[in-house]
N, C-alpha and C positions, 0 to 999 in steps of 0.2 A: 713528948718523947720519954716516957717512963723507963726508969733504969738508968738513964744517961747522966753524967755529972752535968753541972751547970756549963762549963767550959764547953763540952761536946754539944750540948744543945744548942749554945750560940753559933758556934762553927757550921752545925748542921743547917740551923734556919738561915744563916746568911748564905749558904751555898745555895740552898734552894731559891734564895731571893735574885741568884745571879751575881752576887757580890763576891769578891775574892775574899778568903779568910786572910786576917792579919796573921802572918808569921814573923814573928821578931827574929831578925838575922843579927848577927855579929856584926858590930860597924865600930871603926875606929874613932869614934867620937871624941875620946878624952886625948887622943894624940893629934887631933887637928888643930892647926894654928892660923889665925887671921890678924890681921892688924888691929892696934888698940881701938877700943869702942864698937868692934864688930863681935857678933856672936853666932856661933852655928848649933844647930839643933836638928834634930830628926823629923823632917816632914811625914816620910813613909818608910817602913822597912817591909812593905809587902808586895814589892814590884821586881820580881827576880829579872836579872840582866837588864835592868833599866837603860835605856839608850834616850833617844831625842825626846824632847818634852815640847808642848805646844799648850797654849790656852785658848779654852772656848769663850763664848761671848758672855757666859754666866760664871766665869772663873773655876769651869772645871779644868782641872790639869789630866791632859791625855799624855801617855807615856807608851812608846814603842818598846818590845822587848825581842831582842834578836834571837836568842837560843830557844826562848820558850815559844816562838811562833804566835805571841799573843800581844793585843794592845790593852791597856788599861785606862781606867777614868778614876780620878780622884776627885771627892768634892767634900765641902766642909773643912772647918778647921777648928780642933778643940782649943781650951786655954792654954795647951802646952804647944800649941803651934803644929799639931799632927793633924794629917787628913782624917777625917771621922768615917769616910766611906770609899771602898775602894771596889770597882766593878771590872770584870773582864769583859771588854765589849767586842772582841775578835779573837778566834783562835785559828790554829791549824793553818797559820799563813807561812810563807816562805820568807826569813828574815825581815819582819816588819819593822825595821829600824825607824822609818821616818814617819811622823805624823805633821799634818798641816789643817789648820781650819779657815774656812771662808764660809761666809752667807748661811750658818748653822749646821754646815756639814764638816765631818772629819774626812780628811783624805788620807791614805796609809799606802807607804810604798811596799812593795812585797817582789823585790828583784825586777821581774820582768813586766809587772802590773803595778798600776796605781789603781785602788780602790776608793770609792766614795761612800760614806755613811750619812745620809741625810737626816736633817733634824735630829741629830745625835744626842745633844743634852736633854730632850724630852723623852728619850728611850733607853735611858743608860742601864735599866735592869732588863730590858727586852729590845735589846738593839736590832736595828732592821737589817735585812740581808742587803751586801754591798752592791753598789752601781760599778761597773768596770769602766773606768775613765780611759785606760788604755791598757793593752795586753802586748804592746808592740816593742817594748825595751828589751835589751838583750837578755838572754837566759843566763849567761855566766855568771856564777856565784863569788868568783876571786874579784874582789872590791867591788860586787855586786849589790850589796845592800846599799840603801839611799837615804840619805838626809834630805827633805824637802821642806820648802816654804813657799809661801805666796809672797811676791813683790809688790811694792807700791803700785806697779802698773797692772795689778789684778791677775798677772800671770803666775802659774807654778813652776818653780824652778826644780830641776832635776840633775844631780850629777850622774855620769856615766864614768865609772872608774875603768883604768887599764886593767884588763884581764889577767894580769901578770905582774910580777916585780919589775922587770925591764923587757920592753919588746916594742916594735912598731904596730900599734894596734889598729892602724888603720882609721878611716875617718869616722867610724861609728862608736869610738870609745875616747876617754881620756879628754872629756869636755865636761862643760855644764849646758844644759839647753833649758829652755822655757817653753811652756805650752798654754793655750786657754785652758780653763777650768774644764771644759769638757773633751779635753785631751786632743785638741785638733791645734793646728798652726804650730808645730816645732819650729823654733829658732835656736840657733848656736849663740850662747852668750860670751863663751871663752873656749879655748881649747889648750892643748899642751899640758892638761892637768893631770897628773898621775891618779890622784885620788882625795876627792874634797869630800870631807863628812861634816862641814859646818859653813854656814853663811849668814848674811844679814845686810841689811842696807843703812848708811849711816843718817842720822837724824838730820832734816834740813836739806842736805844735798841729795839724797837718796842713792848716792855712790853705792855700787856692789861690792862687798869685801868677801873673801872666803879663805879657809885653811887649807892647806895643801901637804900631804905626807909625802916626804922625800922617799927615794929608792933605797932599797936594802942592798948589803954585800960590798959596799965600798969602803967597809971600815966603822970604826967606833963614831968618828968624829965628823964625817961627811956622808951624804949633804944634809943641810938644815931643811927642816921642816919650813913651812913658811906661811905667813899671813900676807893676803895680796889684796889690790884694789884695781877693779875692772875700769879702765879709762875710756876704753871704746868697743862697742860690741865686735865679738869675733877675735878678740886679741888673743896672742899666742903666748903662753907662759914657758915654753920649751920642752916640755916632755916629749919624746924620749931623748932628744939631743943635748938638752942641757937641763941641770938640776940648781934649784935655788937662786938662779941667776949668774951663778959663778963656777960652777962644777961641770964642765964637758963630760958627757958619758963616754967612756973608754970604748964602748963598742959603736954607739949609734952616733957620737958627737963629731965624727970626722966630716969635715965641709960645712960646719956649723959654728958660727961664733955664738956666744952668750949674748953679746950685744944685740943680735937680732931679734932677742926675744923680749917680752915684758919682765922688769925687774921687780922682786918682791918689795912690799911695803915694810916687812919687818921679817928678819930671820929669826927662827925661835930656838934653834939648837937641833943636834942631829938625832933622830930617833924618838923624838919626845911624843910622837902620835897626837898631834894637834887635831882635835876633833871639834865640838860644838863650840860656836862662838856667837855672841849675842851684844849688841850695843846697850848700854846701860841707859835707859829711859825714864828710871825712876828718880825719886826726889828723897828717898829715904836716907840715902848713902850722902856723904859730905860731897860739896860742891866739885872736889878734885876728881870724883868719880863719874861725874854726869857726863854722858855720851862718851864715856871710855868703853874700850872692847874688852870684855871678859872672854879669854879661851879656855877650855879644858884640854889639859894635856894628857891623854889615856897612859901614857907610859911606854917605853922602850921593851922590848921582848928580845931583842937580838944584839945588846951591848955589853961588854964585858963589866962595866959599871952602869946601873939602871940610870936613865934619865927621864925627865917629864914627871909624871904621878902628882900633878898639881893643876891648879888654875892659877893662871897669871892674867893680870891686867894691863892693856896697852893703852896709852893716851895719844888722841890724835889732835892735831892743831887745827886752827881755821883753814890753814892752807891744805889740808887733807893729808897731811904727812904725820907719820908716828913721831912722837916727841921723847918717847921713853916708854919703857916697861918694868915691871917687877913682878915677883911671886904675891899671890893674894891669898891662897888656901894650900897650905902645906900640911904635911903629916901623914901621907898616904904612903910614905916608906920608911921603915925602922931598920936604918942600915941599908942592906940589900934585901929586906924582906918586905914583901908587898903586904900592904894593909888595906888598900882600896885603889880603884881605878876610875878617876873622873871621866865623864862622856860628854854630857852636855849642860848648858847654863842657860836659865831662863827667869828672866825679871817677873816678878808678880805685879799687879796692879798696886799693892800697897807699897811697893818699893824693895821689898825683901828678894833675895836671889835664891834660885832652887839649883841644886847641883847634882845630877843623876850620877850613880857609881853603879857600874855594872857587875862589879867584882862581889859585892857585898848586898847587891839588889835593894839598896837604899838610895833615897832621894833627900839631901840634906837642905835646910833652909837658913840663908845667912841674913841676919838682921843687923841694924846698927842703933845703938843707944849709948852716947857717951857718956852717961851718968852711971851706968851699970859696971 
């Protein structure tokens, strides 16, 4: 390409190959804080509005991007821990937040649809046309974006959020369902859930845990967002009648006691916007973190003083109860100035932890080395 500077040639060549050009975004790396021995670096700054993360069989990192309408794939890692290649494997989708991987195929949520990209890791530069798994999900976009994941039972779990802040949404909303990989055999996992944007299964027990966002417009400090465990299929967590297990709704709560509903495993604080969560199944981190739950708190938008904007870790005992929690990754706020907003957490096979930040279009990688 004569007449172009070297940098422009690289970008043009990369674009022609179907790879997203790396555009370095501002990131609050110097302000981020982790416990002693942990270290934060940038894995990628080329995924605008990075949301849910999942891993392929060959360590491809797939990331959904809600506002971009795209899905990205990242491969390789250089000596600085950065992704070497970034591909756009889907575009022009409606809020494709959710990504899940099974049997060589990538599944992507797009509000009312779940799409499947077969044998995707062999075709990152020339992705296949998607197969429609289902197009029968609600079309409402209020809480319509969907975090998705395959459970140990081989079924695809899909949340259907309430299409409102507070309302009686009827039986088709405010729940988490599961389906077979071909989109058949829908089953209700749990109900009374305003909006879940993160879930995972406990190692060993396979118990299903999820985060839930509490309702707005009841004040700065109520109700809490919650971390929850499902103990029986179809369990009801209270929405719209009761929030966080202890706050009757002023409009819909009459005639319902909060004791009627499942109680949260942990109250996380009001308006923290708890989103992605994963059990830590790696072994790089110290033993105290093994099988603990990392939770991304996206941060409040409607509180007089901001809350959330961090990643917390919750420890779970052998009895399945939370024994405690504390902040793990902080520094996304400078006073009341937003520097970043964490969305999802995903352990890699080497034991490091990825954290997506949709505010900056960055994915961070957290490692542990006590000697550094």
